[in-house]
C-alpha positions in Angstrom: 80.6 99.5 29.9 82.8 97.8 32.5 85.9 99.4 30.9 84.3 102.9 31.3 83.4 102.1 35.0 87.0 100.9 35.6 88.5 104.1 34.2 86.1 106.3 36.1 86.9 104.5 39.3 90.7 104.7 38.6 90.3 108.5 37.8 88.4 108.9 41.1 91.2 107.2 43.0 93.8 109.3 41.3 91.9 112.5 42.2 91.5 111.3 45.8 95.2 110.5 46.1 96.1 113.9 44.7 93.8 115.7 47.2 95.0 113.7 50.1 98.7 114.3 49.3 98.0 118.1 48.8 96.3 118.3 52.2 99.1 116.3 53.8 101.7 118.7 52.3 100.0 121.8 53.7 100.9 121.2 57.3 103.8 123.2 58.5 104.9 120.6 61.0 105.3 116.8 61.6 105.0 115.1 64.9 108.3 114.3 66.5 109.4 112.3 69.5 107.6 112.3 72.9 109.3 113.6 76.0 108.3 112.5 79.5 109.4 114.9 82.2 109.4 114.0 85.9 109.8 116.8 88.4 111.8 115.9 91.5 112.2 117.8 94.8 115.2 116.5 96.6 114.9 116.4 100.4 117.4 118.5 102.4 120.7 116.7 102.9 119.9 114.0 100.3 121.1 115.5 97.0 124.3 113.4 96.9 122.5 110.2 97.9 119.8 110.8 95.2 122.5 111.5 92.6 124.2 108.2 93.6 120.9 106.4 93.0 120.5 108.1 89.6 124.1 107.2 88.7 123.6 103.5 89.5 120.2 101.8 89.3 118.4 104.6 87.3 121.3 104.9 84.8 121.4 101.1 84.3 117.7 101.0 83.7 117.8 103.9 81.2 120.8 102.5 79.3 119.1 99.1 79.0 115.9 100.8 77.7 118.0 102.8 75.2 119.9 99.7 74.0 116.6 97.8 73.6 115.1 100.7 71.6 112.4 101.5 74.1 113.7 105.0 74.5 115.7 107.4 72.3 117.5 109.3 75.0 117.4 110.3 78.6 118.7 113.3 80.6 119.0 114.6 84.1 118.7 118.4 84.5 119.3 120.6 87.5 116.9 123.5 87.8 119.0 126.7 88.0 117.8 129.6 90.1 114.7 127.6 91.1 111.7 129.5 92.7 109.3 128.3 95.4 107.5 125.2 94.3 109.8 124.4 91.4 111.7 121.0 91.3 115.4 120.6 92.0 115.9 118.1 89.2 114.0 117.2 86.1 114.3 113.7 84.6 113.7 113.7 80.9 113.1 110.6 78.8 112.6 110.7 75.0 110.5 108.1 73.3 109.7 107.5 69.6 106.0 107.9 70.2 103.3 107.8 72.9 103.0 104.4 74.7 99.8 102.7 75.8 99.6 101.5 79.4 100.0 97.9 78.2 103.3 98.8 76.4 104.5 100.7 79.5 103.8 97.7 81.7 105.6 95.3 79.3 108.6 97.5 79.2 108.7 97.8 83.0 108.5 94.0 83.3 111.5 93.7 81.0 113.4 96.3 82.9 112.6 94.5 86.2 113.9 91.3 84.7 117.1 93.0 83.5 117.7 94.5 86.9 116.7 91.2 88.6 114.0 93.0 90.5 110.5 91.6 91.2 107.6 94.1 91.0 107.2 94.2 94.8 110.8 95.0 95.4 110.6 97.7 92.7 107.6 99.3 94.4 109.3 99.2 97.8 112.4 100.8 96.3 110.3 103.6 94.9 108.9 104.1 98.5 112.4 103.9 100.1 113.6 106.7 97.8 110.9 108.9 99.4 113.4 109.8 102.1 115.6 111.2 99.4 113.1 112.9 97.2 109.5 113.7 96.3 108.1 113.4 92.8 106.3 116.7 92.5 104.8 116.4 89.1 105.7 116.1 85.4 104.4 116.4 81.9 104.4 114.6 78.6 105.5 116.7 75.6 105.5 115.9 71.9 108.1 117.7 69.7 106.8 119.4 66.6 109.3 119.5 63.7 108.7 122.6 61.6 108.9 122.7 57.8 
């Protein structure tokens, strides 16, 4: 009796595994990396100053995060032929997956330590860049890999 129950249970598990793998194979996509886009409106006369910031502190931060495996890649895009209300620059950061707030805070703490910046100084630096730019929005996207 125990042997029959064992084989029945094993057969049930095999059927469940087959059904699960069949459903998993039916999707036409798999989730890919996550992209965080930040839209930046540069203040008049501040484009070169803001680019200097991006080429120093921002670049150093992004390269550190890439080296540590926190991000996959990062890019700075200029918006060509922008219309009213559109940003001048889009900052794009690619991550392996979505991050929780706790993970984001832990990464920011490590970046601040790397840059030898305390959180108060980092906050004030964000405010000081206001004379150069305004963050006008952003979005988080997840790539969908087809096939």
